[in-house]
C-alpha positions as a Markdown table, in Angstrom:
| # | Residue | x | y | z |
|---|---|---|---|---|
| 1 | Met | -20.4 | -11.8 | -14.6 |
| 2 | Tyr | -19.4 | -11.6 | -11.0 |
| 3 | Arg | -21.3 | -11.2 | -7.7 |
| 4 | Thr | -19.6 | -9.4 | -5.0 |
| 5 | Gly | -18.8 | -11.7 | -2.1 |
| 6 | Glu | -18.0 | -14.6 | -4.6 |
| 7 | Pro | -14.6 | -15.5 | -5.8 |
| 8 | Ala | -13.7 | -14.0 | -9.1 |
| 9 | Arg | -12.1 | -16.0 | -11.9 |
| 10 | Ser | -8.4 | -15.5 | -12.4 |
| 11 | Ser | -7.5 | -13.1 | -15.1 |
| 12 | Gly | -4.9 | -15.5 | -16.4 |
| 13 | Arg | -2.2 | -13.0 | -15.5 |
| 14 | Pro | 0.4 | -14.2 | -13.0 |
| 15 | Glu | 0.9 | -12.3 | -9.8 |
| 16 | Pro | 4.2 | -10.4 | -10.1 |
| 17 | Thr | 7.2 | -12.4 | -8.9 |
| 18 | Lys | 9.3 | -9.4 | -8.1 |
| 19 | Ala | 8.3 | -6.1 | -6.7 |
| 20 | Gln | 9.2 | -2.9 | -8.6 |
| 21 | Phe | 10.1 | -0.2 | -6.1 |
| 22 | Ala | 9.4 | 3.4 | -7.2 |
| 23 | Asp | 12.0 | 5.7 | -5.6 |
| 24 | Glu | 9.6 | 8.7 | -5.5 |
| 25 | Ser | 7.9 | 11.3 | -3.4 |
| 26 | Ala | 8.0 | 12.9 | -0.3 |
| 27 | Thr | 9.2 | 14.4 | 3.0 |
| 28 | Pro | 11.9 | 14.3 | 5.9 |
| 29 | Ala | 12.3 | 11.7 | 8.9 |
| 30 | His | 13.2 | 10.6 | 13.0 |
| 31 | His | 14.2 | 7.7 | 15.2 |
| 32 | Val | 12.0 | 4.9 | 16.6 |
| 33 | Ser | 13.5 | 3.0 | 19.4 |
| 34 | Ser | 12.0 | 0.0 | 21.1 |
| 35 | Gly | 11.6 | 2.1 | 24.2 |
| 36 | Asp | 10.2 | 5.2 | 22.4 |
| 37 | Val | 6.6 | 6.2 | 22.1 |
| 38 | Glu | 5.6 | 5.2 | 18.6 |
| 39 | Pro | 5.8 | 8.3 | 16.4 |
| 40 | Thr | 2.9 | 9.6 | 14.4 |
| 41 | Asp | 4.8 | 12.1 | 12.2 |
| 42 | Arg | 8.3 | 13.0 | 11.1 |
| 43 | Asp | 8.9 | 16.0 | 13.3 |
| 44 | Gly | 12.4 | 15.9 | 14.7 |
| 45 | Trp | 13.7 | 13.2 | 12.4 |
| 46 | Pro | 16.8 | 14.2 | 10.4 |
| 47 | Ala | 16.1 | 15.3 | 6.8 |
| 48 | Asp | 19.0 | 13.2 | 5.6 |
| 49 | Trp | 17.9 | 10.0 | 7.3 |
| 50 | Ser | 18.9 | 7.0 | 5.2 |
| 51 | Leu | 18.9 | 3.2 | 5.7 |
| 52 | Arg | 21.6 | 0.9 | 4.5 |
| 53 | Pro | 20.3 | -2.6 | 4.0 |
| 54 | Ile | 22.4 | -5.4 | 5.4 |
| 55 | Gly | 20.4 | -8.4 | 4.4 |
| 56 | Gln | 17.2 | -10.3 | 4.6 |
| 57 | Ala | 16.0 | -12.5 | 7.5 |
| 58 | Leu | 13.4 | -15.2 | 7.6 |
| 59 | Gly | 12.2 | -14.3 | 4.2 |
| 60 | Met | 10.1 | -11.5 | 5.8 |
| 61 | Tyr | 12.4 | -8.8 | 7.2 |
| 62 | Ile | 15.1 | -6.5 | 5.9 |
| 63 | Leu | 17.9 | -5.8 | 8.3 |
| 64 | Ala | 19.2 | -2.3 | 7.9 |
| 65 | Asp | 21.2 | 0.4 | 9.8 |
| 66 | Asp | 21.4 | 4.2 | 9.7 |
| 67 | Gly | 24.9 | 4.4 | 11.3 |
| 68 | Glu | 23.3 | 4.7 | 14.8 |
| 69 | Ser | 20.7 | 2.0 | 15.1 |
| 70 | Leu | 19.7 | -1.4 | 13.8 |
| 71 | Tyr | 16.3 | -1.7 | 12.0 |
| 72 | Ile | 14.2 | -4.8 | 11.4 |
| 73 | Ile | 11.8 | -3.9 | 8.6 |
| 74 | Asp | 8.7 | -5.7 | 7.7 |
| 75 | Gln | 9.2 | -5.8 | 3.9 |
| 76 | His | 5.5 | -6.2 | 3.0 |
| 77 | Ala | 4.3 | -3.4 | 5.3 |
| 78 | Ala | 7.1 | -1.1 | 4.0 |
| 79 | His | 6.2 | -1.7 | 0.4 |
| 80 | Glu | 2.4 | -1.2 | 1.2 |
| 81 | Arg | 3.3 | 2.2 | 2.6 |
| 82 | Val | 5.4 | 3.1 | -0.4 |
| 83 | Leu | 2.6 | 2.1 | -2.8 |
| 84 | Tyr | -0.1 | 3.9 | -0.9 |
| 85 | Glu | 1.8 | 7.2 | -0.7 |
| 86 | Asp | 2.7 | 7.0 | -4.3 |
| 87 | Phe | -1.0 | 6.5 | -5.2 |
| 88 | Ser | -2.1 | 9.3 | -2.9 |
| 89 | Arg | 0.5 | 11.7 | -4.4 |
| 90 | Lys | -0.7 | 10.9 | -7.9 |
| 91 | Leu | -4.3 | 11.6 | -6.8 |
| 92 | Arg | -3.3 | 15.0 | -5.4 |
| 93 | Glu | -1.4 | 15.8 | -8.6 |
| 94 | Arg | -4.1 | 14.4 | -10.9 |
| 95 | Gly | -1.5 | 11.8 | -12.0 |
| 96 | Val | -3.8 | 8.8 | -11.7 |
| 97 | Phe | -5.2 | 7.7 | -15.0 |
| 98 | Ala | -8.1 | 5.5 | -16.0 |
| 99 | Met | -6.9 | 2.4 | -17.8 |
| 100 | Pro | -9.6 | 1.3 | -20.2 |
| 101 | Leu | -10.5 | -2.4 | -20.1 |
| 102 | Leu | -10.3 | -4.3 | -23.4 |
| 103 | Ala | -13.4 | -6.3 | -22.2 |
| 104 | Pro | -15.8 | -4.3 | -19.8 |
| 105 | Leu | -16.4 | -6.1 | -16.6 |
| 106 | Glu | -20.0 | -6.7 | -15.3 |
| 107 | Leu | -20.6 | -6.9 | -11.6 |
| 108 | Thr | -23.8 | -7.7 | -9.7 |
| 109 | Leu | -23.9 | -5.9 | -6.4 |
| 110 | Ser | -25.9 | -6.1 | -3.3 |
| 111 | Pro | -28.6 | -3.4 | -2.9 |
| 112 | Val | -26.5 | -1.6 | -0.4 |
| 113 | Ala | -23.3 | -1.7 | -2.5 |
| 114 | Phe | -25.2 | -0.7 | -5.6 |
| 115 | Ala | -26.7 | 2.4 | -3.9 |
| 116 | Arg | -23.4 | 3.4 | -2.5 |
| 117 | Ala | -21.6 | 2.8 | -5.9 |
| 118 | Met | -24.1 | 5.2 | -7.5 |
| 119 | Ala | -23.6 | 7.8 | -4.8 |
| 120 | Val | -19.8 | 7.8 | -5.2 |
| 121 | Gln | -19.6 | 7.2 | -8.9 |
| 122 | Gln | -17.8 | 10.5 | -9.7 |
| 123 | Glu | -15.4 | 10.2 | -6.7 |
| 124 | Leu | -14.3 | 6.8 | -7.9 |
| 125 | Ala | -14.0 | 8.0 | -11.4 |
| 126 | Asp | -11.6 | 10.7 | -10.1 |
| 127 | Met | -9.5 | 7.7 | -8.8 |
| 128 | Gly | -9.5 | 6.0 | -12.2 |
| 129 | Leu | -12.4 | 3.6 | -11.6 |
| 130 | Thr | -15.1 | 4.3 | -14.1 |
| 131 | Tyr | -18.4 | 2.4 | -14.4 |
| 132 | Glu | -22.1 | 2.9 | -15.1 |
| 133 | Pro | -25.3 | 1.2 | -14.1 |
| 134 | Phe | -26.3 | -1.8 | -16.2 |
| 135 | Gly | -29.5 | -3.2 | -14.8 |
| 136 | Ala | -31.3 | -3.2 | -11.5 |
| 137 | Gln | -28.2 | -4.1 | -9.3 |
| 138 | Gln | -25.5 | -4.4 | -11.9 |
| 139 | Ile | -22.7 | -2.1 | -13.1 |
| 140 | Val | -20.4 | -2.4 | -16.0 |
| 141 | Ile | -16.8 | -1.2 | -15.4 |
| 142 | Arg | -15.1 | 0.5 | -18.3 |
| 143 | Ala | -11.7 | 1.5 | -16.8 |
| 144 | Val | -9.7 | 0.9 | -13.7 |
| 145 | Pro | -6.8 | 2.8 | -12.0 |
| 146 | Asp | -3.6 | 2.5 | -13.9 |
| 147 | Ile | -1.8 | 1.4 | -10.7 |
| 148 | Trp | -3.7 | -1.8 | -11.1 |
| 149 | Gln | -2.0 | -2.6 | -14.3 |
| 150 | Gly | -0.7 | -6.2 | -14.4 |
| 151 | Leu | -2.8 | -7.3 | -11.4 |
| 152 | Asp | -6.1 | -9.3 | -11.3 |
| 153 | Val | -8.3 | -6.3 | -11.9 |
| 154 | Glu | -11.5 | -8.4 | -11.7 |
| 155 | Arg | -10.6 | -9.5 | -8.2 |
| 156 | Leu | -9.6 | -6.0 | -7.1 |
| 157 | Ala | -12.9 | -4.5 | -8.5 |
| 158 | Val | -15.0 | -7.1 | -6.6 |
| 159 | Asp | -13.1 | -6.3 | -3.4 |
| 160 | Val | -13.5 | -2.6 | -3.8 |
| 161 | Phe | -17.3 | -2.8 | -4.3 |
| 162 | Asp | -17.5 | -5.2 | -1.4 |
| 163 | Asp | -15.7 | -2.7 | 0.8 |
| 164 | Leu | -18.1 | 0.1 | -0.2 |
| 165 | Gln | -20.8 | -1.5 | 1.9 |
| 166 | Ala | -18.8 | -0.9 | 5.1 |
| 167 | Leu | -17.9 | 2.7 | 4.4 |
| 168 | Lys | -19.5 | 5.2 | 6.8 |
| 169 | Gly | -18.8 | 8.5 | 8.6 |
| 170 | Asp | -17.5 | 11.8 | 7.3 |
| 171 | Ser | -14.3 | 10.4 | 5.8 |
| 172 | Val | -15.8 | 8.3 | 3.0 |
| 173 | Ile | -13.6 | 9.8 | 0.3 |
| 174 | Glu | -10.4 | 9.1 | 2.3 |
| 175 | Gln | -11.7 | 5.6 | 3.1 |
| 176 | Met | -12.3 | 5.0 | -0.6 |
| 177 | Arg | -8.8 | 6.2 | -1.4 |
| 178 | Leu | -7.4 | 3.8 | 1.1 |
| 179 | Cys | -9.6 | 1.0 | -0.3 |
| 180 | Val | -8.5 | 1.6 | -3.9 |
| 181 | Ala | -4.8 | 2.0 | -3.0 |
| 182 | Thr | -4.5 | -0.8 | -0.5 |
| 183 | Arg | -6.2 | -3.2 | -2.8 |
| 184 | Ala | -3.3 | -2.5 | -5.1 |
| 185 | Cys | -1.1 | -3.6 | -2.3 |
| 186 | Lys | -1.7 | -7.2 | -3.5 |
| 187 | Ala | 1.3 | -6.2 | -5.6 |
| 188 | Ala | 3.4 | -5.5 | -2.5 |
| 189 | Val | 6.2 | -7.9 | -1.7 |
| 190 | Lys | 5.1 | -10.8 | 0.3 |
| 191 | Ala | 6.6 | -12.9 | 3.1 |
| 192 | Asn | 9.1 | -15.5 | 1.8 |
| 193 | Trp | 10.0 | -13.4 | -1.3 |
| 194 | Thr | 13.7 | -13.3 | -1.6 |
| 195 | Leu | 14.9 | -9.7 | -2.4 |
| 196 | Ser | 18.1 | -8.9 | -4.2 |
| 197 | Pro | 20.4 | -6.2 | -2.7 |
| 198 | Pro | 19.3 | -3.6 | -5.3 |
| 199 | Glu | 15.6 | -4.3 | -4.5 |
| 200 | Met | 16.3 | -3.9 | -0.7 |
| 201 | Glu | 18.2 | -0.7 | -1.4 |
| 202 | Ala | 15.4 | 0.7 | -3.5 |
| 203 | Leu | 12.7 | -0.1 | -1.0 |
| 204 | Cys | 14.7 | 1.5 | 1.8 |
| 205 | Arg | 15.3 | 4.6 | -0.2 |
| 206 | Ser | 11.6 | 4.9 | -0.9 |
| 207 | Leu | 10.6 | 4.2 | 2.7 |
| 208 | Val | 12.7 | 6.9 | 4.2 |
| 209 | Lys | 11.0 | 9.5 | 1.9 |
| 210 | Cys | 7.5 | 8.5 | 2.9 |
| 211 | Gln | 5.5 | 11.0 | 5.0 |
| 212 | Asp | 4.8 | 8.2 | 7.4 |
| 213 | Pro | 7.6 | 5.6 | 7.3 |
| 214 | Phe | 6.5 | 4.2 | 10.6 |
| 215 | His | 3.1 | 2.5 | 9.8 |
| 216 | Cys | 1.6 | 0.6 | 6.9 |
| 217 | Pro | -1.7 | 1.9 | 5.5 |
| 218 | His | -3.6 | -0.4 | 8.0 |
| 219 | Gly | -1.8 | 1.1 | 11.0 |
| 220 | Arg | 0.7 | -1.7 | 11.7 |
| 221 | Pro | 4.3 | -0.8 | 12.6 |
| 222 | Ile | 6.8 | -1.1 | 9.7 |
| 223 | Phe | 9.9 | -1.6 | 11.7 |
| 224 | Val | 11.5 | -2.2 | 15.1 |
| 225 | Arg | 14.5 | -0.2 | 16.0 |
| 226 | Met | 17.3 | -1.0 | 18.4 |
| 227 | Thr | 19.8 | 1.8 | 19.2 |
| 228 | Asn | 23.5 | 1.1 | 19.5 |
| 229 | Gly | 23.2 | 1.7 | 23.3 |
| 230 | Glu | 20.4 | -0.9 | 23.6 |
| 231 | Leu | 22.5 | -3.4 | 21.7 |
| 232 | Glu | 25.5 | -2.7 | 23.8 |
| 233 | Arg | 23.4 | -3.2 | 27.0 |
| 234 | Ala | 21.9 | -6.4 | 25.6 |
| 235 | Phe | 25.4 | -7.8 | 25.1 |
| 236 | Arg | 26.6 | -6.4 | 28.5 |
| 237 | Arg | 29.2 | -4.2 | 26.8 |
| 238 | Ile | 27.9 | -1.4 | 29.0 |
| 239 | Val | 25.8 | -1.3 | 32.2 |
């Protein structure tokens, strides 16, 4: 049994050593230059935008170009965005499934978290996280979102119910979606993970199809772009 706010036992399953990149979903694209206002949507970006990975730098960044500009891509932030949009798309299409646990998980919550958990029980069930009350401040979790498969579901569940205490305002459902999805970003590639050329290519293909390829789910920028003109000025090839 676990209390939220306390470390959970390891599930015994190792964290993934290589990321799997789903080349799925979504919309068109545009150009971010180091001097541009940071974009918030894809209006004006070419529909056929593509990135060609050149290599990996410092164990954290993918270097890529699109024929006009050089991109330095934060590989963790990029994969977080791909995972989040894939999960959100599955939610819209009712493609997220509850994965039954072989051994139900019991959690003891704070009074605030327990009350909130009961208030949003159906909403979380729609996201694949199903549970029921089991005592005064306890719940028993019967199933988790299938996108958590292979991860430490005990730790993820504890984190989600800890986060419930902080949710407020009118966008609680969207906040819960972000919470459930970004907790799965523990699967996203980390810094100092060496990526093979096919993995970098798959991540770049998935990123350019995202509705927002510019920001991770937490709002951080995913890449820095330098145009050919900026590079030429930096090397004093042009004035």
